[in-house]
C-alpha positions as protocol buffer text, in pm:
chain_id: "A"
residue {
  index: 1
  type: MET
  ca { x: 460 y: 302 z: -825 }
}
residue {
  index: 2
  type: PHE
  ca { x: 97 y: 196 z: -782 }
}
residue {
  index: 3
  type: LEU
  ca { x: 71 y: -180 z: -834 }
}
residue {
  index: 4
  type: PHE
  ca { x: 269 y: -156 z: -1159 }
}
residue {
  index: 5
  type: ILE
  ca { x: -11 y: 42 z: -1326 }
}
residue {
  index: 6
  type: SER
  ca { x: 91 y: 321 z: -1562 }
}
residue {
  index: 7
  type: GLY
  ca { x: -74 y: 661 z: -1582 }
}
residue {
  index: 8
  type: ALA
  ca { x: -256 y: 574 z: -1904 }
}
residue {
  index: 9
  type: GLU
  ca { x: -404 y: 262 z: -1745 }
}
residue {
  index: 10
  type: ILE
  ca { x: -523 y: 461 z: -1443 }
}
residue {
  index: 11
  type: VAL
  ca { x: -690 y: 715 z: -1673 }
}
residue {
  index: 12
  type: PHE
  ca { x: -859 y: 432 z: -1865 }
}
residue {
  index: 13
  type: ILE
  ca { x: -986 y: 274 z: -1542 }
}
residue {
  index: 14
  type: LEU
  ca { x: -1120 y: 611 z: -1423 }
}
residue {
  index: 15
  type: PHE
  ca { x: -1291 y: 657 z: -1761 }
}
residue {
  index: 16
  type: LEU
  ca { x: -1459 y: 318 z: -1723 }
}
residue {
  index: 17
  type: VAL
  ca { x: -1571 y: 400 z: -1369 }
}
residue {
  index: 18
  type: VAL
  ca { x: -1725 y: 729 z: -1488 }
}
residue {
  index: 19
  type: MET
  ca { x: -1900 y: 552 z: -1774 }
}
residue {
  index: 20
  type: ILE
  ca { x: -2039 y: 276 z: -1552 }
}
residue {
  index: 21
  type: PHE
  ca { x: -2137 y: 472 z: -1241 }
}
residue {
  index: 22
  type: GLY
  ca { x: -2172 y: 826 z: -1371 }
}
residue {
  index: 23
  type: ALA
  ca { x: -1997 y: 1140 z: -1256 }
}
residue {
  index: 24
  type: ASP
  ca { x: -2253 y: 1214 z: -983 }
}
residue {
  index: 25
  type: LYS
  ca { x: -2169 y: 887 z: -800 }
}
residue {
  index: 26
  type: LEU
  ca { x: -1790 y: 935 z: -800 }
}
residue {
  index: 27
  type: PRO
  ca { x: -1766 y: 1138 z: -476 }
}
residue {
  index: 28
  type: GLU
  ca { x: -1979 y: 879 z: -297 }
}
residue {
  index: 29
  type: ILE
  ca { x: -1766 y: 594 z: -429 }
}
residue {
  index: 30
  type: ALA
  ca { x: -1445 y: 777 z: -334 }
}
residue {
  index: 31
  type: ARG
  ca { x: -1575 y: 841 z: 17 }
}
residue {
  index: 32
  type: GLY
  ca { x: -1665 y: 474 z: 54 }
}
residue {
  index: 33
  type: LEU
  ca { x: -1323 y: 361 z: -68 }
}
residue {
  index: 34
  type: GLY
  ca { x: -1149 y: 608 z: 160 }
}
residue {
  index: 35
  type: LYS
  ca { x: -1354 y: 495 z: 459 }
}
residue {
  index: 36
  type: GLY
  ca { x: -1281 y: 130 z: 379 }
}
residue {
  index: 37
  type: MET
  ca { x: -909 y: 195 z: 345 }
}
residue {
  index: 38
  type: ARG
  ca { x: -907 y: 385 z: 677 }
}
residue {
  index: 39
  type: GLN
  ca { x: -1086 y: 96 z: 851 }
}
residue {
  index: 40
  type: LEU
  ca { x: -838 y: -153 z: 704 }
}
residue {
  index: 41
  type: LYS
  ca { x: -543 y: 60 z: 817 }
}
residue {
  index: 42
  type: ASP
  ca { x: -691 y: 99 z: 1167 }
}
residue {
  index: 43
  type: ALA
  ca { x: -752 y: -276 z: 1193 }
}
residue {
  index: 44
  type: THR
  ca { x: -398 y: -349 z: 1078 }
}
residue {
  index: 45
  type: ASN
  ca { x: -253 y: -107 z: 1332 }
}
residue {
  index: 46
  type: GLU
  ca { x: -470 y: -259 z: 1605 }
}
residue {
  index: 47
  type: VAL
  ca { x: -344 y: -610 z: 1524 }
}
residue {
  index: 48
  type: LYS
  ca { x: 16 y: -487 z: 1522 }
}
residue {
  index: 49
  type: SER
  ca { x: -39 y: -318 z: 1858 }
}
residue {
  index: 50
  type: GLU
  ca { x: -189 y: -633 z: 2010 }
}
residue {
  index: 51
  type: ILE
  ca { x: 98 y: -845 z: 1883 }
}
residue {
  index: 52
  type: GLN
  ca { x: 352 y: -598 z: 2023 }
}
residue {
  index: 53
  type: LYS
  ca { x: 173 y: -589 z: 2362 }
}
residue {
  index: 54
  type: SER
  ca { x: 163 y: -968 z: 2375 }
}
residue {
  index: 55
  type: ALA
  ca { x: 531 y: -993 z: 2284 }
}
residue {
  index: 56
  type: ASP
  ca { x: 625 y: -735 z: 2547 }
}
residue {
  index: 57
  type: LYS
  ca { x: 411 y: -912 z: 2808 }
}
residue {
  index: 58
  type: ASN
  ca { x: 577 y: -1245 z: 2738 }
}
residue {
  index: 59
  type: GLY
  ca { x: 929 y: -1104 z: 2719 }
}
residue {
  index: 60
  type: VAL
  ca { x: 979 y: -1170 z: 2349 }
}
residue {
  index: 61
  type: ASP
  ca { x: 1252 y: -957 z: 2188 }
}
residue {
  index: 62
  type: THR
  ca { x: 1110 y: -794 z: 1873 }
}
residue {
  index: 63
  type: SER
  ca { x: 1394 y: -551 z: 1806 }
}
residue {
  index: 64
  type: PHE
  ca { x: 1521 y: -768 z: 1519 }
}
residue {
  index: 65
  type: THR
  ca { x: 1211 y: -678 z: 1314 }
}
residue {
  index: 66
  type: LYS
  ca { x: 1339 y: -323 z: 1269 }
}
residue {
  index: 67
  type: ASP
  ca { x: 1661 y: -458 z: 1119 }
}
residue {
  index: 68
  type: ILE
  ca { x: 1462 y: -683 z: 886 }
}
residue {
  index: 69
  type: GLN
  ca { x: 1241 y: -392 z: 776 }
}
residue {
  index: 70
  type: LYS
  ca { x: 1552 y: -185 z: 706 }
}
residue {
  index: 71
  type: GLU
  ca { x: 1702 y: -462 z: 494 }
}
residue {
  index: 72
  type: ILE
  ca { x: 1375 y: -508 z: 304 }
}
residue {
  index: 73
  type: GLY
  ca { x: 1365 y: -134 z: 235 }
}
residue {
  index: 74
  type: GLN
  ca { x: 1719 y: -140 z: 100 }
}
residue {
  index: 75
  type: VAL
  ca { x: 1644 y: -436 z: -128 }
}
residue {
  index: 76
  type: ARG
  ca { x: 1325 y: -266 z: -251 }
}
residue {
  index: 77
  type: ASP
  ca { x: 1521 y: 50 z: -332 }
}
residue {
  index: 78
  type: GLU
  ca { x: 1784 y: -149 z: -520 }
}
residue {
  index: 79
  type: ILE
  ca { x: 1517 y: -333 z: -720 }
}
residue {
  index: 80
  type: GLU
  ca { x: 1343 y: -5 z: -806 }
}
residue {
  index: 81
  type: ASP
  ca { x: 1675 y: 146 z: -916 }
}
residue {
  index: 82
  type: PHE
  ca { x: 1749 y: -158 z: -1132 }
}
residue {
  index: 83
  type: SER
  ca { x: 1402 y: -181 z: -1282 }
}
residue {
  index: 84
  type: GLY
  ca { x: 1407 y: 192 z: -1354 }
}
residue {
  index: 85
  type: SER
  ca { x: 1725 y: 159 z: -1556 }
}
residue {
  index: 86
  type: VAL
  ca { x: 1583 y: -142 z: -1743 }
}
residue {
  index: 87
  type: LYS
  ca { x: 1261 y: 47 z: -1825 }
}
residue {
  index: 88
  type: ARG
  ca { x: 1460 y: 341 z: -1959 }
}
residue {
  index: 89
  type: LYS
  ca { x: 1660 y: 113 z: -2187 }
}
residue {
  index: 90
  type: LEU
  ca { x: 1347 y: -49 z: -2330 }
}
């Protein structure tokens, strides 16, 4: 699921991008978006690493976060299962 956007909406957005920027600019735009996403991911991982190092240095127990992430994952799966059955009924 990509931000609750259906396949038809993605195709329409891609069509608009091609019409606005032209097909010859698409690879350049895709490279720029990919590079930006990579930089964002690297920055996020760096912040997480610094927080973890600081917590370890100060003796803060962060093991509970794994349990929270597991619970969030289970709730997300349950919501997706429920919303999938509702979408099929509509």
